ZAMAR-530622 format. One record per atom (N, C-alpha, C): x, y, z; residue number from 1. Coordinates in steps of 0.2 Angstrom, whole numbers, always signed. Layout:
// ZAMAR-530622
xx:X	yy:Y	zz:Z	resi:NUM
...
This chain:
// ZAMAR-530622
xx:-10	yy:-85	zz:+4	resi:1
xx:-14	yy:-79	zz:+3	resi:1
xx:-19	yy:-79	zz:-1	resi:1
xx:-24	yy:-76	zz:+2	resi:2
xx:-31	yy:-77	zz:-2	resi:2
xx:-34	yy:-70	zz:-2	resi:2
xx:-35	yy:-68	zz:-10	resi:3
xx:-38	yy:-61	zz:-11	resi:3
xx:-45	yy:-61	zz:-9	resi:3
xx:-49	yy:-66	zz:-8	resi:4
xx:-55	yy:-66	zz:-6	resi:4
xx:-57	yy:-64	zz:+1	resi:4
xx:-52	yy:-64	zz:+5	resi:5
xx:-53	yy:-63	zz:+12	resi:5
xx:-53	yy:-55	zz:+13	resi:5
xx:-52	yy:-51	zz:+9	resi:6
xx:-54	yy:-44	zz:+9	resi:6
xx:-58	yy:-41	zz:+5	resi:6
xx:-62	yy:-37	zz:+6	resi:7
xx:-67	yy:-33	zz:+2	resi:7
xx:-65	yy:-27	zz:-1	resi:7
xx:-58	yy:-26	zz:+0	resi:8
xx:-55	yy:-18	zz:-1	resi:8
xx:-56	yy:-17	zz:-9	resi:8
xx:-58	yy:-10	zz:-10	resi:9
xx:-59	yy:-8	zz:-17	resi:9
xx:-55	yy:-3	zz:-18	resi:9
xx:-54	yy:+1	zz:-23	resi:10
xx:-50	yy:+7	zz:-25	resi:10
xx:-52	yy:+13	zz:-20	resi:10
xx:-59	yy:+13	zz:-19	resi:11
xx:-62	yy:+19	zz:-16	resi:11
xx:-61	yy:+18	zz:-9	resi:11
xx:-58	yy:+13	zz:-7	resi:12
xx:-57	yy:+12	zz:+1	resi:12
xx:-50	yy:+16	zz:+3	resi:12
xx:-46	yy:+17	zz:-3	resi:13
xx:-39	yy:+20	zz:-1	resi:13
xx:-40	yy:+27	zz:-3	resi:13
xx:-36	yy:+31	zz:+0	resi:14
xx:-35	yy:+39	zz:-1	resi:14
xx:-30	yy:+39	zz:-7	resi:14
xx:-30	yy:+45	zz:-10	resi:15
xx:-25	yy:+45	zz:-16	resi:15
xx:-17	yy:+45	zz:-14	resi:15
xx:-16	yy:+46	zz:-8	resi:16
xx:-9	yy:+46	zz:-5	resi:16
xx:-8	yy:+39	zz:-3	resi:16
xx:-12	yy:+35	zz:-1	resi:17
xx:-11	yy:+28	zz:+0	resi:17
xx:-10	yy:+24	zz:-7	resi:17
xx:-14	yy:+25	zz:-13	resi:18
xx:-13	yy:+23	zz:-18	resi:18
xx:-6	yy:+25	zz:-21	resi:18
xx:-4	yy:+31	zz:-20	resi:19
xx:+3	yy:+33	zz:-22	resi:19
xx:+9	yy:+29	zz:-19	resi:19
xx:+8	yy:+28	zz:-12	resi:20
xx:+12	yy:+23	zz:-10	resi:20
xx:+12	yy:+16	zz:-11	resi:20
xx:+6	yy:+14	zz:-12	resi:21
xx:+5	yy:+7	zz:-15	resi:21
xx:+8	yy:+6	zz:-21	resi:21
xx:+8	yy:+11	zz:-26	resi:22
xx:+12	yy:+11	zz:-32	resi:22
xx:+19	yy:+11	zz:-31	resi:22
xx:+21	yy:+14	zz:-27	resi:23
xx:+29	yy:+15	zz:-25	resi:23
xx:+31	yy:+8	zz:-22	resi:23
xx:+27	yy:+5	zz:-18	resi:24
xx:+28	yy:-2	zz:-15	resi:24
xx:+29	yy:-7	zz:-20	resi:24
xx:+24	yy:-6	zz:-25	resi:25
xx:+25	yy:-12	zz:-31	resi:25
xx:+31	yy:-10	zz:-35	resi:25
xx:+33	yy:-5	zz:-35	resi:26
xx:+40	yy:-2	zz:-39	resi:26
xx:+46	yy:-4	zz:-34	resi:26
xx:+45	yy:-7	zz:-28	resi:27
xx:+51	yy:-10	zz:-25	resi:27
xx:+54	yy:-4	zz:-21	resi:27
xx:+51	yy:+2	zz:-20	resi:28
xx:+54	yy:+8	zz:-16	resi:28
xx:+53	yy:+7	zz:-9	resi:28
xx:+58	yy:+9	zz:-5	resi:29
xx:+58	yy:+9	zz:+2	resi:29
xx:+54	yy:+15	zz:+5	resi:29
xx:+53	yy:+15	zz:+11	resi:30
xx:+49	yy:+20	zz:+14	resi:30
xx:+53	yy:+26	zz:+14	resi:30
xx:+60	yy:+26	zz:+14	resi:31
xx:+64	yy:+33	zz:+14	resi:31
xx:+63	yy:+35	zz:+6	resi:31
xx:+63	yy:+31	zz:+1	resi:32
xx:+62	yy:+33	zz:-6	resi:32
xx:+56	yy:+36	zz:-7	resi:32
xx:+50	yy:+32	zz:-4	resi:33
xx:+43	yy:+35	zz:-5	resi:33
xx:+43	yy:+42	zz:-2	resi:33
xx:+45	yy:+43	zz:+4	resi:34
xx:+45	yy:+49	zz:+7	resi:34
xx:+49	yy:+54	zz:+3	resi:34
xx:+54	yy:+53	zz:+0	resi:35
xx:+58	yy:+58	zz:-4	resi:35
xx:+54	yy:+60	zz:-10	resi:35
xx:+52	yy:+55	zz:-13	resi:36
xx:+48	yy:+55	zz:-19	resi:36
xx:+41	yy:+58	zz:-19	resi:36
xx:+38	yy:+58	zz:-14	resi:37
xx:+31	yy:+60	zz:-13	resi:37
xx:+31	yy:+66	zz:-9	resi:37
xx:+36	yy:+68	zz:-5	resi:38
xx:+37	yy:+74	zz:-1	resi:38
xx:+33	yy:+73	zz:+6	resi:38
xx:+33	yy:+67	zz:+8	resi:39
xx:+31	yy:+66	zz:+15	resi:39
xx:+36	yy:+64	zz:+20	resi:39
xx:+35	yy:+64	zz:+26	resi:40
xx:+40	yy:+61	zz:+31	resi:40
xx:+39	yy:+53	zz:+31	resi:40
xx:+45	yy:+50	zz:+33	resi:41
xx:+46	yy:+43	zz:+33	resi:41
xx:+40	yy:+41	zz:+38	resi:41
xx:+39	yy:+45	zz:+43	resi:42
xx:+34	yy:+43	zz:+48	resi:42
xx:+26	yy:+43	zz:+45	resi:42
xx:+25	yy:+47	zz:+40	resi:43
xx:+19	yy:+48	zz:+37	resi:43
xx:+19	yy:+41	zz:+33	resi:43
xx:+24	yy:+40	zz:+29	resi:44
xx:+24	yy:+33	zz:+24	resi:44
xx:+23	yy:+27	zz:+29	resi:44
xx:+26	yy:+27	zz:+35	resi:45
xx:+25	yy:+21	zz:+39	resi:45
xx:+18	yy:+21	zz:+41	resi:45
xx:+15	yy:+26	zz:+43	resi:46
xx:+8	yy:+26	zz:+45	resi:46
xx:+4	yy:+24	zz:+40	resi:46
xx:+4	yy:+27	zz:+34	resi:47
xx:+0	yy:+26	zz:+28	resi:47
xx:+1	yy:+18	zz:+26	resi:47
xx:+7	yy:+15	zz:+26	resi:48
xx:+8	yy:+8	zz:+25	resi:48
xx:+4	yy:+4	zz:+29	resi:48
xx:+5	yy:+5	zz:+36	resi:49
xx:+1	yy:+1	zz:+40	resi:49
xx:-7	yy:+1	zz:+39	resi:49
xx:-9	yy:+7	zz:+37	resi:50
xx:-17	yy:+8	zz:+36	resi:50
xx:-18	yy:+3	zz:+29	resi:50
xx:-13	yy:+4	zz:+24	resi:51
xx:-14	yy:-1	zz:+18	resi:51
xx:-14	yy:-8	zz:+20	resi:51
xx:-10	yy:-10	zz:+25	resi:52
xx:-10	yy:-17	zz:+27	resi:52
xx:-17	yy:-19	zz:+29	resi:52
xx:-19	yy:-14	zz:+34	resi:53
xx:-26	yy:-16	zz:+37	resi:53
xx:-31	yy:-16	zz:+32	resi:53
xx:-31	yy:-12	zz:+28	resi:54
xx:-37	yy:-12	zz:+22	resi:54
xx:-36	yy:-19	zz:+18	resi:54
xx:-30	yy:-21	zz:+16	resi:55
xx:-29	yy:-27	zz:+12	resi:55
xx:-29	yy:-33	zz:+17	resi:55
xx:-29	yy:-32	zz:+23	resi:56
xx:-29	yy:-38	zz:+28	resi:56
xx:-22	yy:-42	zz:+26	resi:56
xx:-17	yy:-38	zz:+25	resi:57
xx:-10	yy:-41	zz:+24	resi:57
xx:-6	yy:-40	zz:+29	resi:57
xx:-1	yy:-45	zz:+31	resi:58
xx:+3	yy:-45	zz:+37	resi:58
xx:+10	yy:-42	zz:+35	resi:58
xx:+12	yy:-41	zz:+29	resi:59
xx:+18	yy:-39	zz:+27	resi:59
xx:+18	yy:-35	zz:+20	resi:59
xx:+23	yy:-32	zz:+18	resi:60
xx:+23	yy:-28	zz:+12	resi:60
xx:+23	yy:-32	zz:+5	resi:60
xx:+26	yy:-37	zz:+5	resi:61
xx:+25	yy:-42	zz:-1	resi:61
xx:+17	yy:-44	zz:-2	resi:61
xx:+15	yy:-47	zz:+3	resi:62
xx:+8	yy:-49	zz:+4	resi:62
xx:+3	yy:-43	zz:+1	resi:62
xx:+5	yy:-37	zz:+4	resi:63
xx:+1	yy:-32	zz:+1	resi:63
xx:+1	yy:-30	zz:-6	resi:63
xx:+7	yy:-30	zz:-8	resi:64
xx:+8	yy:-29	zz:-16	resi:64
xx:+5	yy:-34	zz:-20	resi:64
xx:+6	yy:-41	zz:-18	resi:65
xx:+3	yy:-46	zz:-22	resi:65
xx:-5	yy:-45	zz:-21	resi:65
xx:-9	yy:-43	zz:-16	resi:66
xx:-15	yy:-43	zz:-15	resi:66
xx:-18	yy:-36	zz:-19	resi:66
xx:-14	yy:-31	zz:-19	resi:67
xx:-16	yy:-25	zz:-23	resi:67
xx:-16	yy:-27	zz:-31	resi:67
xx:-11	yy:-30	zz:-33	resi:68
xx:-11	yy:-32	zz:-40	resi:68
xx:-17	yy:-37	zz:-41	resi:68
xx:-20	yy:-42	zz:-37	resi:69
xx:-25	yy:-46	zz:-38	resi:69
xx:-31	yy:-42	zz:-38	resi:69
xx:-32	yy:-38	zz:-34	resi:70
xx:-37	yy:-33	zz:-34	resi:70
xx:-38	yy:-27	zz:-39	resi:70
xx:-33	yy:-27	zz:-43	resi:71
xx:-33	yy:-22	zz:-48	resi:71
xx:-33	yy:-15	zz:-45	resi:71
xx:-30	yy:-14	zz:-39	resi:72
xx:-29	yy:-8	zz:-36	resi:72
xx:-24	yy:-3	zz:-38	resi:72
xx:-19	yy:-6	zz:-43	resi:73
xx:-14	yy:-2	zz:-46	resi:73
xx:-12	yy:-4	zz:-52	resi:73
């Protein structure tokens, strides 16, 4: 994992995506995030995939590690 491969910054993410990312860091599931944030599970999945794209991550754990390294959360 190499945080230098992405140029993502906080401004690249919507407020919703940052909320979801924070929940991911807390270990919440998509269902828990949907319930907590008032979105559908489908919306959470869509936004999670967008977060992966922005961070150039291939999975949730990698996205969380990169987000922490980049001080996004």
